[in-house]
C-alpha positions in Angstrom: 0.0 0.0 0.0 1.4 3.3 -1.1 1.7 6.1 1.5 -0.1 8.9 -0.3 1.3 11.5 2.1 4.7 11.0 0.5 3.4 11.8 -3.0 4.0 15.5 -3.0 6.3 15.8 -5.9 6.5 14.7 -9.5 9.8 13.0 -8.5 8.2 10.9 -5.7 7.7 7.2 -6.4 4.2 6.9 -7.9 5.0 3.6 -9.6 2.4 0.9 -9.2 -0.1 3.1 -7.5 -3.6 1.8 -8.2 -5.9 4.7 -9.2 -9.4 5.0 -10.4 -10.1 8.1 -12.5 -13.8 9.1 -12.6 -14.8 10.8 -15.8 -13.3 11.2 -19.3 -13.7 14.8 -20.3 -10.7 17.1 -20.8 -10.0 16.9 -17.1 -10.3 13.1 -16.8 -8.1 12.5 -19.7 -5.4 14.9 -18.4 -5.5 13.1 -15.0 -5.2 9.6 -16.6 -2.4 10.7 -18.9 -0.5 12.3 -16.0 -0.8 9.3 -13.8 0.2 6.8 -16.5 3.3 8.9 -17.1 4.1 8.8 -13.4 3.9 5.0 -13.5 0.6 4.4 -11.9 -1.9 1.7 -12.8 -5.0 3.5 -14.0 -8.6 2.6 -14.7 -10.8 5.3 -16.2 -14.5 4.9 -15.3 -17.1 6.9 -17.3 -20.7 6.6 -18.1 -20.0 7.1 -21.8 -17.1 7.9 -24.1 -16.7 8.9 -27.7 -14.9 6.2 -29.7 -11.9 8.6 -30.2 -11.7 9.2 -26.4 -11.9 5.5 -25.7 -9.1 4.8 -28.2 -6.9 7.4 -26.6 -7.2 5.8 -23.2 -5.8 2.6 -24.6 -3.0 4.5 -26.4 -1.7 6.1 -23.2 -1.8 2.7 -21.4 -4.8 3.1 -19.1 -7.8 0.8 -18.8 -11.4 1.9 -19.5 -14.8 1.0 -18.1 -17.7 2.6 -19.9 -21.2 2.0 -18.5 -23.4 2.3 -15.5 -21.8 4.0 -12.5 -24.7 3.9 -10.2 -22.9 1.1 -8.4 -19.1 0.3 -8.4 -18.3 -1.6 -11.6 -16.5 -4.9 -11.2 -13.5 -3.6 -13.0 -13.1 -0.9 -10.3 -13.5 -3.5 -7.5 -10.9 -5.7 -9.1 -8.5 -2.8 -9.3 -8.9 -2.4 -5.5 -7.9 1.3 -5.9 -5.7 3.1 -3.4 -6.9 6.4 -4.7 -9.6 7.9 -6.8 -9.3 11.1 -8.7 -12.7 12.7 -9.6 -13.6 15.0 -12.5 -15.5 18.1 -11.5 -18.7 17.0 -13.2 -19.4 14.4 -10.5 -21.8 15.8 -7.9 -20.9 15.2 -4.3 -24.0 13.0 -3.9 -23.2 10.8 -6.8 -23.7 7.1 -5.7 -20.1 6.2 -6.7 -18.7 9.0 -4.5 -20.9 7.9 -1.6 -19.4 4.4 -2.0 -15.9 5.8 -2.1 -16.5 7.7 1.1 -18.0 4.6 2.8 -15.0 2.5 1.8 -12.6 5.1 3.1 -10.8 5.4 -0.2 -8.9 8.7 -0.6 -10.5 11.0 -3.1 -8.7 13.9 -4.9 -9.7 16.4 -7.5 -7.5 17.2 -10.5 -6.3 20.4 -8.8 -4.9 18.5 -5.9 -3.0 16.2 -8.2 -1.7 19.1 -10.2 -0.4 20.9 -7.1 1.4 17.7 -5.9 3.2 17.2 -9.2 3.7 20.9 -10.2 7.5 20.6 -9.9 8.0 18.3 -12.9 9.9 21.1 -14.7 9.7 24.1 -12.4 7.2 24.9 -9.7 5.3 27.9 -11.0 3.7 30.4 -8.8 -0.1 30.1 -8.8 -2.5 33.0 -8.9 -6.0 31.6 -8.2 -9.2 33.0 -9.5 -12.9 32.1 -8.9 -16.3 33.8 -8.7 -19.8 33.5 -9.9 -19.1 35.8 -12.9 -16.0 37.2 -14.6 -13.4 34.6 -13.6 -12.3 33.6 -17.1 -11.9 37.2 -18.2 -10.0 38.1 -15.0 -7.7 35.1 -15.6 -7.0 36.1 -19.2 -6.3 39.7 -18.3 -4.0 38.7 -15.4 -2.1 36.4 -17.8 -1.7 39.3 -20.2 -0.4 41.7 -17.6 2.0 39.2 -16.1 3.3 38.2 -19.5 4.2 41.9 -20.1 6.7 41.7 -17.2 8.6 39.0 -19.1 7.4 36.0 -17.1 6.3 32.9 -18.9 2.7 32.6 -17.9 -0.5 30.7 -18.8 -4.1 31.0 -17.9 -5.3 27.5 -17.1 -8.1 25.6 -15.4 -11.8 25.8 -15.8 -12.0 27.7 -19.1 -8.4 27.3 -20.2 -6.2 24.3 -20.8 -6.2 21.7 -18.0 -3.7 22.6 -15.2 -2.1 19.2 -15.5 -1.2 19.9 -19.2 0.5 23.1 -18.0 2.6 21.5 -15.2 3.9 19.0 -17.7 4.9 21.6 -20.4 8.5 20.8 -21.2 9.6 24.5 -21.0 7.8 25.1 -17.7 6.1 28.3 -16.5 6.9 31.0 -14.1 3.3 31.7 -13.3 0.0 29.9 -13.7 -3.2 31.9 -13.5 -5.5 29.2 -12.3 -9.2 29.7 -12.9 -11.1 27.4 -10.5 -14.8 26.5 -10.7 -16.7 25.9 -7.5 -16.8 22.2 -8.5 -13.0 22.0 -8.6 -12.7 24.0 -5.4 -15.1 21.5 -3.7 -12.6 18.7 -4.3 -9.5 20.7 -3.2 -7.8 20.5 0.2 -8.9 17.0 1.0 -5.5 16.4 2.6 -2.9 18.6 4.2 -0.3 17.4 1.7 -2.4 18.3 -1.3 -3.8 21.7 -0.1 -2.8 24.3 -2.7 -1.0 27.4 -1.5 -1.3 30.1 -4.1 0.8 33.3 -4.1 -2.4 35.4 -4.5 -6.1 34.5 -4.8 -9.4 36.3 -5.6 -13.1 35.5 -5.4 -14.6 38.2 -7.6 -18.2 37.9 -6.4 -20.7 35.4 -5.0 -24.2 35.0 -6.5 -26.6 32.1 -6.3 -25.3 29.5 -8.8 -24.8 25.8 -9.1 -27.1 25.2 -6.1 -28.4 21.9 -7.7 -24.8 20.6 -7.7 -23.7 21.9 -4.3 -27.0 21.3 -2.6 -27.3 24.7 -0.9 -26.2 28.3 -1.0 -24.0 27.8 2.0 -22.3 24.8 0.4 -21.7 26.8 -2.8 -20.2 29.7 -0.8 -18.0 27.3 1.2 -16.5 25.9 -2.0 -15.8 29.4 -3.4 -14.2 30.4 -0.1 -11.6 27.6 -0.4 -9.8 29.8 -3.0 -8.3 31.8 -0.2 -7.0 28.9 2.0 -3.2 28.9 2.5 -2.7 32.0 0.3 0.8 33.4 1.0 0.9 37.1 -0.2 -2.5 38.6 -1.0 -6.2 37.6 -0.6 -8.0 39.9 -3.1 -11.6 40.6 -2.5 -14.5 42.7 -3.9 -15.4 45.5 -1.4 -18.8 45.8 -3.2 -19.6 42.2 -2.3 -19.4 41.7 1.5 -19.5 37.9 1.0 -16.0 37.9 -0.4 -14.7 40.0 2.5 -16.2 37.5 4.9 -14.5 34.7 3.1 -11.1 36.4 3.5 -11.8 37.1 7.2 -12.5 33.4 7.8 -9.7 32.0 5.7 -6.7 30.2 7.1 -3.8 31.9 5.3 -0.1 31.8 5.6 1.3 34.3 8.2 2.0 37.7 6.5 -0.7 37.3 3.9 -2.6 40.6 3.4 -6.3 41.3 2.6 -6.4 43.5 -0.6 -9.8 45.1 -1.5 -10.9 46.5 -4.8 -14.0 48.5 -5.9 -14.9 51.6 -8.0 -14.6 53.9 -5.0 -11.7 55.8 -3.4 -9.2 53.1 -2.1 -7.9 52.7 1.4 -4.3 52.0 2.2 -4.6 48.3 1.2 -6.9 48.7 -1.7 -7.1 49.3 -5.5 -9.8 51.7 -6.7 -10.6 54.9 -8.5 -9.8 58.5 -7.6 -11.9 60.4 -10.1 -11.0 59.0 -13.5 -7.7 57.5 -12.4 -7.3 53.8 -11.5 -4.9 53.6 -8.6 -3.0 51.1 -6.4 -2.7 51.9 -2.7 -1.8 48.3 -1.7 1.5 47.3 -3.2 3.9 50.1 -2.6 5.9 51.4 0.4 4.1 54.7 1.0 0.6 53.3 0.6 -0.8 55.2 3.6 0.0 58.6 2.1 0.0 58.1 -1.7 -1.3 56.0 -4.6 0.3 54.7 -7.7 -1.5 55.4 -11.0 -2.2 52.3 -13.1 -4.3 53.7 -15.9 -7.3 55.9 -16.4 -11.0 55.2 -17.2 -10.6 56.9 -20.5 -7.6 54.7 -21.5 -9.6 51.6 -20.5 -12.6 52.7 -22.5 -10.3 53.1 -25.6 -9.5 49.4 -25.5 -13.0 48.2 -24.7 -12.6 47.9 -20.9 -14.7 50.9 -19.9 -17.8 49.2 -18.5 -18.2 48.8 -14.7 -17.7 45.1 -14.9 -14.6 45.5 -17.0 -13.1 48.1 -14.7 -13.6 45.6 -11.8 -11.9 43.0 -13.9 -9.0 45.3 -14.4 -8.7 46.0 -10.7 -8.8 42.4 -9.7 -6.3 41.2 -12.4 -4.0 44.1 -11.6 -4.0 43.2 -7.9 -3.0 39.7 -8.7 -0.2 40.9 -11.0 1.0 43.5 -8.5 1.1 40.7 -5.8 3.4 38.8 -8.1 5.6 41.9 -8.4 4.7 43.4 -11.8 5.7 47.1 -11.7 2.9 49.7 -12.0 4.3 51.1 -15.3 4.2 47.6 -16.9 0.6 47.2 -15.8 -0.3 50.5 -17.5 1.6 49.7 -20.7 0.0 46.2 -20.9 -3.5 47.5 -20.4 -3.0 50.1 -23.2 -2.5 47.3 -25.8 -5.1 44.8 -24.4 -8.1 44.0 -26.5 -11.1 42.7 -24.7 
């Protein structure tokens, strides 16, 4: 039996680990492909698969069960899995997940696996993004700003390429802007060894969404709030949405991590906001109590299609993430001037 607590690096000994992978979408295939490369014995279980998908599973060297998953298939029982990795499409009350819990089999999501093996080439810094609306746009804009600083960066996750593809890129990345759905966040932090620890994180807002999947508004909010856990430098929140501030206040973060607010009003000493027409940073510079750094103007944002209220909020959130990474204010301004929404 493999001690899963030792599997916190690509370079750990994953050989022979018996793993069931639940689901065969983009995420499920990336999980299976990664585990096979690591030397694990992998069975993919899915309700249905396109012929091309099924053929690819065989090509990479994994096994496939396709059919009814309301009860554990015999192939999964025969594998006697030491671990299951679940795709985010599986609801927490899915019969197979209830069986997994009853059996006491460890259950990870793709994000936990990606965090554990992120050091294959180089361990990139993670900037984590979630929210009911605007997360994909914020991730893309943060990627654009960070890239302007010269860092090798990719927006990955829920609406980008799977995180596991990025961590296996042969050139490696300096930064990954990881957009996380509430589904993915639900399955993170199942173990201390697999709890992600981003450099900076943001929940843009919290509406009422995906309640059929999560079961309640409280459960949905609890999943979104996981984005802030173990953040090291900056927990960025929306001052216009009190729920995001409460998430930060209740998060267990790394000592020294700061709460950074943003909204369209005049910013306080740890905020980003607007002074008249000017978008400013009063969070990431030495004299933040007495002065602000200009990042851009509303007129300049409007000229590149970013003048709406929602887009300005996106700019503030993405800029906060980039500034937490260390992108200089002039680089932020220059990158925004050439961005196209």
